N, C-alpha and C positions, 0 to 999 in steps of 0.2 A: 504494500500500500504506500503510495506516495505521501509525503507530508505536505502541510500547508501552513502558511503564516496568517495569523488572525489579525484583526484590527487593533488588538492590544499592542502590536509592534510599536516600538518607540524609535525605530530607525537608527539604532545605535551602530550599525555597520559591522557588527562582529560575526554575523552568520555567513555573509557572502564569501569572504575569503576562505572559510573553513570547508566549503562544499567541494569535494573532489570531482564532482561531475559538472560543475559550473551551472547548477540548476537554479541558483538563487540570483535574483536581480532586483534592482529598484523598480517598484511599481509606481503608480500615480500617487498613492497616499502612503504606502508602506511596502516593504519588501515582499516579493512573491516567489513561489517555487514552481518551476516548470515540471509538471507531473511526468512528462515524457523523458526527463533527464534524472529525476529523483529515484534513487535506488535505496534510500534510507541508509546510505553508505555501505550497503552490501558490496563486497568485493574490495573494500578499502579499510573499513573499521568495524569493530563489533557493535558500535552504537552510532546513531546519527549525530554527527559532529555539530550540526546547527543547534540541535536540542541541547547538547552538552554545554554550549557557550551562551545560549540565550538567557539574558538576565531577567526577563519577564515571563518566561515559560509560555510563549505564544505560538508554539509550533507543534500542533497535534497531528495525528494521522488524518489524512483526507478521506473521509468516508465516500467521496465521489470517485475515488480511484483505488479501489480495493485490489490488492495484488498479493499473491502467495510469495513465500520466500523463493520458490522456484522461478516465478515470473520476474522477481527482482534480480535474480542471478542472470536470467536470460537478457534482461534489459542492460545489465552491467556488461555482459559479453558483447552485446550489440554496440554499446557506446565505445567500448575499447576497440572493437574492430573498425568502427567508423573513424576513430581518432588516428588509427594507423594508416589509413588510406591517404 
């Protein structure tokens, strides 16, 4: 399941550089996570790094993008393959 950033985001800028998949970017009002790039850090870390560093705990799982761990691994492999081309 991809993660999302809620409106409680304070735009502190700590999550964006922590994302190994470059899934986090500045949105109109607060940071956003691209569900097509978010693997919850599967393939990189044991826990989502954005969640680890968020000072206001505004990064829950995105119920609109449910994915199994197998699907997250498949997305990770696809992102890695695309980056190598």
